[in-house]
N, C-alpha and C positions, 0 to 999 in steps of 0.2 A: 497271636495277632498275625493275620496274613498281610501280604504286601499292600493290598488295596487299603486295608484299615490303617496300616502304618503310614501310608502316603496322606490319607485324609487326616489322620491325627497330627502329622507334622504341619500340614497346611493350617489346621485350626490353631495349633500352638503358635505358629508364626503370626497369624492374624490377631490372636489374643495379645501378643507382645506389642504389635503395632497399636492396638486399641489402648493398651495400658499407657504407652508413651503419649498418645494423643490426649488421654484423660489427664495426665500429669501437666501437660501444657495448658489445658483448659483450666485446671485448678489454679495455676499460677496467674492466669488472667482474670480470675474472679475477684470482684470488688466486694468489700464488706462495709456495713454501716460504720464500723469503727475507722474506716479509711477516710472518712469525711468529717468535717465540722461545719457548723452553720456560720455563714458570713455575718459577723456582727454589724457590718456597715450596709447590709442589704436594705434596699428601699422597695417596699412592695412585696414582690414574690420572694419566696424562700430560696436563697442561693446557698449552695453547698460547695465547699472547696475541698479538694483532695489534700489530705494531710501531708503525705510524702509521695510525690510523684516519681521519685528516683527509682523505686522498685518496678514501676510500670514502663519506664523509659526503655528498658532492655527488651521488652516484648516485641516480637516481630509483627509487622503489618500483614494483612491478608494478601496484599500484592507481593510481598517478599517470598511467600511460600510457593 
């Protein structure tokens, strides 16, 4: 591998690591059907309530980044 290929490889490797970290953050923010339950006191439209909001409280806001 020559020096140019090595530099390109290192840059791609670095970018790959950044993307992996970003993907992990996005996975943590993903909500699933199991995270909600139907509000039994709902009148009219279906209201869903987050079961455990504590795991989402620690997520950063868009503005914080």
